[in-house]
N, C-alpha and C positions, 0 to 999 in steps of 0.2 A: 542324155539323152536316153533312146525311148525306149520301151522292155523289148528284149526281143519274143519272138514268137518263134515255138519251133515242132516238127511235125515231125514226128517219128518216122512214118510210112506216107509213100505217098497217096495222096486219091484221087481218082479216075474226076474228072470237070472241073475237082477242087471247091472249099465249104467256102468260099467268102472272107478269110481270114486272109492275112499279106501270112505265112509261114515258110519257113524254110524249107522242103523235105531233106529227110536226110535217109540212106540209100539205107535202112541197114536190110528189110525183109528184098528188096533186088540185088539181095548176091547171091552165093552157090551159100548152102549150109557151113558152120563154122566147123571146120576140122574137128576132131574131139580132143575133147578133154585130155592131159597128158597129168597122170599119174605116177609120182615120183618113187612112192615105196606104199606097201600097203598100210592104214594110218597101228602104230604100235598102242602097247597099251594105256589108258589113263593112267596120270598119276595123281587119283583121288577120285571117286567117284560117295559124292553124299545124298542122303534119301531128304526129300522131302514134298513125306506122304502130308504131314504135319502144315503144311502151309491156303493146304484145301484153299484150293484155286487154280481155277481148270480155262483159267486166259488173266495171267498175273499182267499189272499195268507196266507200270518201266521199273529197270532194274540198275543200280547203282554196289558202283564197290566206292569206299573211303577215299578222303587222299589220297595218304599210307598202302592202300590195299586189299589192310586188315582185313577188313570188315564188308563184307559181298553182303548185298539187298534189296528187299524186291517186294513190289504192295500186290497186293493180291485180297479173292473175296471173303480172304478171313478177315478184311475187317481190322487186319494193322500195315506197317510192315515189320516182316519179315527179316532180319539181319545175321550172316554166319558166318563163325568165325574163322578165317579161309586155313589156318596157320592151328588150331584143334575141334576147331568140324561147332564148339559147342555152339550154340541159336541164344536168340535173345527175341524183343520187339524193339525198334525206336520211336514205336509209336501205337496208336492206335482208335482207333474211330466209333462210332456211333453205329458208319454205312459202311460198306466195302471203298478201298480201297482203289481207284481204279489209274493213278496213275505218282510217282515218283519221280525227279531226279536229283542230284545232290550244285551245288552251285560254282565253277571254276577254283574257288580257291580254296572247296573242301570242309566252310564252316557253318553251313545250311544247307538245307534241303525243303524242296519242297513239293506239296501232299495234294493232290483230288481229288476228292470225294467224291462218292453217294448221291453225298444229302447237298447239291452245289456248293459248296464250299471250297475252296480256297481259301491254303495253308502255311506259313512260311514255322518252321524247324527249327535253331539253334541243331548242331551237332558236335555234338562232344567229342570231347575226347579218350573217351570209353563211355562208348555208348549203352554200354549193361549194365551197365552204375544207375542209370534213373531214367524217365522218360525225356523223350526231348521237348525241353524247354518250348511255347509255341511264342515265333514271335510279331506275329498278325496274325489275324484268324477273318477275311472274307464274305461273305456269298457272294456267288456271284454266277449267280440268277439262273447257273446248268449246271448238270453235271460233267464234267473235267476228265476228261477224254484222255490226255497228252500234255504235255511242261518241258521246256528246253529254257536253260541258260541265254542270254547274248555270251561271249569269250568272259567279256571282261566285266561280268555278272548283273550290271546296273540294271538291263533288263528281264522277267520272263516271255516268248511267250505262248501261250495254249492254247489247245484248244477243246468244245467240251460237242455236245452231242446237238449242236442245236446249229451245226455247222458251223460257228463261229473261229476266229482263229485276232486275239487277243493279246493285248500288248501294253505292262505292270510294271511298274517299276519295284523291284525289287527287293529296297530297302522298306518301303512302305504299304505297298499291297494298292496302293490309287492305281488301278483302271485307265493307261493315257489313250489310247486309239483301241477299234476294232477295220483289223486289212479287211476282213472275209463274213459271210452271213448267210439269210438264208432268202432277208431280206431284196425287195431295189435294188437298194442302194450299191449292194454291189453287183457286181459280177461275175463271183467266187464264192463256193460253197469249199469249208475248211475240211478235212475227213477227220472225221473223227471214231467212227467205226475200226479203225484199224490201232485208238491212244497214241499214247509214245512214237510210235516208229513217224506217225507220219508226221513228225513235225520235226527240229532240227533247229540251231544255231551252229553257225560258223563262219572263222572272220565275216565279214559283216553283211554279209545275206541269212539270211530268212526261210527256209526248204518247207512245204508243206504239201500232202498230200491233197489229195478231190477230194467230195462227196458227191451227192446226185446223182446228177445232167450231168457233174466235173471227177468224177472220179478215174472216167481216158486223161486226167491234164495233171502238172504240178506247177506248182508256182515258188520262183520265188523273188519275194521282198530285197531291195535296200536297207539298212538300217546305217544312222539311225531318223532319215529320210522314209522310210516304210513305199517307198516311190518300188513296181514291182517293177523288176528286173529280167525276167523274161520266163514266161508259160510257154511248155512244154509237152506237145500234143501225144497221145499215144494211144494203139487199137486195142488195147485192152488194161486194165485195172492197173493203182498202184496203192499198193496198200504201205509199200514203209520207202522212207527215204532219208542217203545222207549223204551229209554234205565229207569232208577229207580234211583232217583238220585244222591241213592250209586254206579249206576253202578254196579251190585249183580245182578239186574231181567230186560230182555227187553221180551215188549210185540210187538204183531205185528200182523196185523189183514188186511182184504183182502175183495176177496172174499167169498161166499158163507156163511159170515157168520159170518165165524173163528174166534178167539182172543185166540192168541198163546203167554200164558205166559212161558216165561227159564229161571231156575234155571243161571243164566251165568254160577256156578262151575261144573255145568254137563248137557251140552245142553239135554242129551238123554232119556230124562223124561218131556217134556211139558204137560204144563196143555193147557187140547183142551176147550173151554168153545164158544158157541153156544150166540154168542151177540148182533142177526140179525136170521132172516129172507135167510133163502137158497136161496132165487131166488136177494141176495138185496148183499153188500157188508162194513163195518168196512173201515170207512173213515178217523176217524182222533183214537188217544188213546191217554194221560195223566197222568202222573203220580200227585199229590201231591206234594208242598216239602217235608215236611212229610214219604211218598212212604209208604203211609198205604192206600189210596186210588188212583184208576183208571177209565178214567171215556174216556167209547168211548163210541163212534155215528156212523152210521152207514146211507148209500144213500138214506131210507125211511122217514131222518129227529127222530130219532127215539137215544135217550143218557144212555145211561144206569151208571151207577157208584157202581163198585164192592168195597170191603173189600179186599185185596190184601194179606190180614194172613192164607181167609179162606178160599174165592177165593166164595163167594155169591158174588150175584147181594144186594143190598142192596139200588135202590132208583132209577127210571127210566123217566125217559119224551118225550112226547112227541109232534114235532113239525108239523102237520097233513102243508097236501101238500106240508114239505117243502123238500131240502134236509135239516141233520146232517153235515155241512162242520166244523165244528171246536169245536174246547173244552181247556177252558183256568186255569189254577188258576192262584189266586195270589200270591203272592211270602208269602204272611203271612198264609194259606186254607184258610179263609173263601170265596172269597166267587170264584165262580165255575161258566166261564161265558160262558155258551154254544152255535154256529155260525150258524145258519141254513139260505135259504137265508133273511126268512123278518124277522125275528129275535133275539134280543140275550137276551140268561137271565139269569142270574146271582143272581143265590139263599146266598144267607148268610150259611157259612158253617152246620153252627145245623141246619140249614132245612134240607143236605145232610142225616147228617151224624140220 
């Protein structure tokens, strides 16, 4: 099956590509988003000034939901005990840690550092007891800015500062192939500026934002053939992508405060949501484990949670004077961690809905 090319806004005269125009901007503005109730008080608010990072990399929860982890410019993967609030370090590096991601089975986690190293660690049952053992450590040739595991845990996809998207064997660290890059060999540059928010695996698909001339495109590949599944074009840059757990929905956020939600069975009619002010950008999007909620954070410190069935906003959070950098649901779906420059807020699930 040939790859699909989708253009989100019709352009007069065409641009030479075989695209399907999506009637997103050619319709009346969507109705105002419905707020079901004022946001209730947060269940928990933890200060994380010691994170030492204005731009943290990936965040994740342990498989049991007990530990929350965030990588940042303090050269460590910082841990918080979601029950006691105690802090620890899972690992430390001589350079800033730009990306970190845990495997689907929760037994190991990958780290990308500013010294061009890609490292796989074992996740300990009690990660506060000792530094995480190194399973393998390879020279990636460029700083790794984002990483994501395939659902079966066999592959690791990374993006780096050279605009490459590469596939690795998670067991050994062997590099399998490069899907995107700056050279003439590739027709797509992977987005490196947005780190782990710009690359994601789910089902048999890998989604990735673009870089350079490809900022306004999102590409999907099929695994394990790594053939291009679709290329989606926008009229504004896209900074983050996320596939739903069942790989049937794709959320793309970016400039202009816009969030596009695609049904992957029909890419021609995405839902468009103004998730932030037009003068800011959507920085992070995450689905809940059951796929019923979608959290989006923007560069001005605002976060919103949407019902994926009704597409209505059901909760809002605002971190005054900070940037909304990451959002992560626990595997059980009972905690949503919202990461900004100064604060991690972890409301319980019943508070969100």
